[in-house]
N, C-alpha and C positions, 0 to 999 in steps of 0.2 A: 120698132118691135124687135125684141131679142128672142132667140130660140133658147129653150131650156136645155141644159146639158143632158145627154143620154146616159142614164144611170144603169143601163144594162151592161155597159162596158165597165170593167173594173178600173179603179183609180190607179194611175201610174205616176211615177216620178219623171223627171226630165230625161233620165237614162232609159226609160221605158219599162222599168220593173214594177211588178205588182207587189202587194204586201206579202204574198206567199213565196216570193223569190228568195233564194239563199243570201243575196246581198242586202236584203232588207231585214233590219233587226227590230224586235219589239222591245221598247224601253219602258221600264216601270217607273212611275212617278209616285213618290210617297209624301205624305204629310209629316208633321212633326212626330206624332205618336207612332207612325209606321217606321220611321227611322229609329226611334227609341227602342221599339221591339226588335228590330233587326240588329242593332248594335249591342244592346245590353241584355236582352232577354233570350236571344237566339231562338225566338219563336217566329213562325211564319207570319208575316204581316201582309195585309191586303193593300195593294196600291190604290191610289185615288184616281189614276188615269194610266192608260196604256197608249204609247205613241209609236207608230211604225215609221222608222226613218231609214232612208237609203244610206248605206255606208259609203257609197261612191260619191254622190252629189250632195248629200245632206238634206234632201227634200223630205218633208213630212208627208207621208202618203195618206195616213188615216189616224184618227184618234178614237178612243173608246172609253166610256166611263160607266157603262151599264154593269150592273152587279154580276151577271153571269160571266162576262168576259174578264172582269177583275178577279173573280174567284178562280177562274181557269189559269190566270197568270200570277197567282199568289206565290210570294217568294219566301 
């Protein structure tokens, strides 16, 4: 029998940083049309995914693809 992880504790990278730490960056991931709008139309494009990655160790701490988070990180 395995114990379920405790989700009350925030997710951390191997350095111990949470996604709100200044060493963790939110990276936007765009699809084809998102890149098209960014490069040629100079319009804000909505990403398809946001990935929080530690800049020190490179671990991915969290991913989000819900519409509210994507709209908040629109580029």
